[in-house]
C-alpha positions in Angstrom: 119.3 95.1 112.7 116.4 97.6 113.0 118.6 100.4 111.7 119.8 98.2 108.8 116.3 97.3 107.8 115.1 100.9 107.7 118.1 102.1 105.6 118.5 99.1 103.3 119.0 99.9 99.6 116.7 96.9 98.8 113.8 98.8 100.3 114.0 101.2 97.4 113.3 98.4 94.9 109.5 98.6 95.4 109.3 102.4 95.4 109.2 102.6 91.6 106.6 100.4 89.9 107.9 101.3 86.4 111.5 100.3 87.3 110.2 97.0 88.7 108.2 96.4 85.5 111.2 97.1 83.4 113.5 94.9 85.5 111.0 92.0 85.3 110.1 92.4 81.6 111.0 89.3 79.6 112.4 87.4 82.6 112.0 83.7 82.3 112.5 83.2 86.1 112.2 85.7 88.9 113.6 84.6 92.3 112.1 86.2 95.4 113.1 85.7 99.0 110.9 86.1 102.0 113.6 88.4 103.3 113.0 90.8 100.4 109.4 91.2 101.5 110.3 91.3 105.2 112.3 94.5 104.9 109.6 96.3 103.0 106.8 98.4 104.4 103.3 97.0 103.8 102.5 99.3 100.8 105.8 98.5 99.2 105.1 94.8 99.7 101.8 95.3 97.8 103.6 97.1 95.0 106.2 94.3 94.7 103.5 91.7 94.8 101.6 93.5 92.0 104.7 93.7 89.9 105.3 90.0 90.4 101.7 89.2 89.4 102.0 91.2 86.2 105.3 89.6 85.4 103.7 86.1 85.9 100.8 87.1 83.6 103.4 88.1 81.0 105.0 84.7 81.1 107.7 84.9 83.8 107.9 82.1 86.4 108.1 83.2 90.0 110.3 81.2 92.4 109.9 81.9 96.1 112.1 81.0 99.1 109.7 82.1 101.8 111.8 81.6 104.9 115.1 83.4 104.0 116.0 85.9 106.7 113.1 85.0 109.1 114.4 87.3 111.8 113.6 90.3 109.6 109.9 90.0 109.9 108.2 92.4 112.4 105.9 89.7 113.7 105.3 86.0 113.2 101.7 86.6 112.1 102.8 89.1 109.5 105.3 86.6 108.1 102.7 83.9 107.7 100.1 86.1 106.0 102.8 87.6 103.7 104.0 84.2 102.7 100.4 83.2 101.9 100.0 86.3 99.6 103.3 85.9 97.9 102.7 82.1 97.3 99.6 83.0 95.4 101.7 84.5 92.6 104.5 81.9 92.8 105.1 78.9 90.5 107.9 77.3 92.5 108.4 77.3 96.3 111.7 76.3 97.9 111.2 75.8 101.6 112.4 73.9 104.6 110.3 71.7 106.9 111.5 73.3 110.2 110.7 76.8 109.0 107.2 75.6 107.8 106.6 74.0 111.1 107.6 77.2 112.9 105.4 79.4 110.7 102.4 77.2 109.9 102.5 74.6 112.6 103.1 71.6 110.3 106.4 70.5 108.7 105.2 67.3 107.1 106.2 67.2 103.5 102.8 66.2 102.2 101.1 68.9 104.3 103.6 71.5 103.0 103.0 70.5 99.4 99.2 70.5 99.9 99.3 74.0 101.6 101.2 75.6 98.7 99.3 73.8 96.0 96.1 75.1 97.6 97.6 78.5 97.2 98.2 77.9 93.5 101.9 76.9 93.5 102.8 74.2 90.9 106.1 73.0 92.3 107.1 72.7 96.0 110.5 71.6 97.2 111.0 71.1 100.9 114.6 70.2 101.4 117.4 71.4 103.6 119.6 73.8 101.8 119.4 72.2 98.3 116.9 74.5 96.7 119.5 76.2 94.5 120.3 72.9 92.7 116.6 72.5 91.9 116.2 76.1 90.8 119.3 76.1 88.5 118.0 72.9 86.9 114.6 74.4 86.3 116.0 77.6 84.9 118.1 75.5 82.5 114.9 73.9 81.2 114.8 70.7 83.2 111.5 69.2 84.1 110.4 69.1 87.7 111.3 65.4 87.9 114.8 65.9 86.4 115.4 68.9 88.7 114.5 66.7 91.7 117.1 64.2 90.5 119.6 67.1 90.4 118.8 67.8 94.1 119.2 64.1 94.9 122.6 64.0 93.2 123.7 67.2 95.1 122.6 65.6 98.4 124.5 62.4 97.7 127.6 64.5 96.9 127.5 66.1 100.3 
C-alpha cells in the first residue's frame, strides 16, 4: 500500500492549481473523499483545499465523504485534523457513525451533526452506505428533506 500511495496518479491532481481551477470551474457539485486527501502530501492537501474553497466561493457545492479509505492516512491524528479542515469548505458531509466514533470519539447522530455544523457544514448525513442516494438526489435538485426520503426508500429496498 505504501508503494501504491507514493505512485498514485491521483497524487498529481493537486500539483497544478490552474488545472484544478479549470476542472472545478462551473461545477454544481464537487465530490471529495477523505481518501483523496489521505494520499496527498501536506502541501498538496493545502492546494486542493484552496481550490475547493475557491470553487465554493464561485458557487459550487462541495460534498465530502471523510472516511473513505481510512487506512490510507499516515496517522489517526492527521486524519482528524484534515477532516476538520476539509469540512470547513464542505456544504454536505456523508459519513458513518462507526467511523466518526473511531476518529472523533463520538458516533451519536446528534453529536455528529453538531460537530460538522459547528465547522460550517449545512447538510450532514450519517448513514451506513447510503450516501450515494442522498448525493444523487441533491445533485438532481432535490431538497435536503426529499433527498433524505430517497435514502429511506433505498434503505427499505435493501
